[in-house]
C-alpha positions as CSV (number, residue, x, y, z in Angstrom):
1,M,29.6,0.1,-31.6
2,K,26.5,1.2,-33.5
3,N,24.9,-2.2,-33.0
4,A,25.7,-2.2,-29.2
5,L,24.0,1.2,-28.9
6,A,21.0,0.1,-30.8
7,R,20.7,-3.0,-28.6
8,F,21.0,-0.9,-25.5
9,L,18.2,1.4,-26.6
10,R,15.9,-1.5,-27.4
11,D,16.6,-3.3,-24.1
12,E,13.6,-3.0,-21.9
13,Q,14.6,-5.2,-19.0
14,G,15.5,-2.3,-16.8
15,A,12.3,-0.5,-17.6
16,T,10.3,-3.6,-16.7
17,A,12.1,-3.9,-13.3
18,I,11.4,-0.3,-12.6
19,E,7.7,-0.7,-13.5
20,Y,7.4,-3.7,-11.2
21,G,9.1,-1.7,-8.4
22,L,6.6,1.1,-8.9
23,I,3.6,-1.2,-8.9
24,A,4.9,-2.9,-5.7
25,G,5.4,0.5,-4.1
26,L,1.9,1.6,-5.0
27,I,0.4,-1.6,-3.7
28,A,2.4,-1.2,-0.4
29,L,1.1,2.4,-0.1
30,A,-2.5,1.2,-0.6
31,I,-2.1,-1.5,2.0
32,V,-0.6,0.9,4.6
33,T,-3.3,3.5,3.9
34,T,-6.1,0.9,4.2
35,A,-4.6,-0.7,7.3
36,G,-4.4,2.7,9.0
37,T,-7.9,3.6,8.2
38,L,-9.2,0.2,9.2
39,G,-7.3,0.4,12.5
40,T,-8.8,3.7,13.3
41,E,-12.3,2.4,12.5
42,V,-11.8,-0.7,14.7
43,S,-10.5,1.5,17.5
44,N,-13.6,3.7,17.3
45,L,-15.8,0.7,17.3
46,F,-14.3,-0.7,20.5
47,T,-14.5,2.7,22.1
48,R,-18.2,2.9,21.3
49,L,-18.8,-0.6,22.6
50,T,-16.9,0.1,25.8
51,N,-19.0,3.2,26.4
52,Q,-22.2,1.3,25.8
53,V,-21.2,-1.5,28.2
54,K,-20.3,1.1,30.8
55,N,-23.7,2.8,30.3
56,L,-25.5,-0.5,30.8
57,G,-23.9,-0.9,34.3
58,T,-25.1,2.5,35.5
């Protein structure tokens, strides 16, 4: 029983899986944040271009 408890305490497989899960979550959060910011910037760019094209016609 003592050996089984010692092996359980030394086993790091679960910790490794949790670490990989946290890393994947942080990467996903970074991608979502970047995509949202990039989408807003692209939308603003097209709005400015549309306004400039409209102003050329007048």
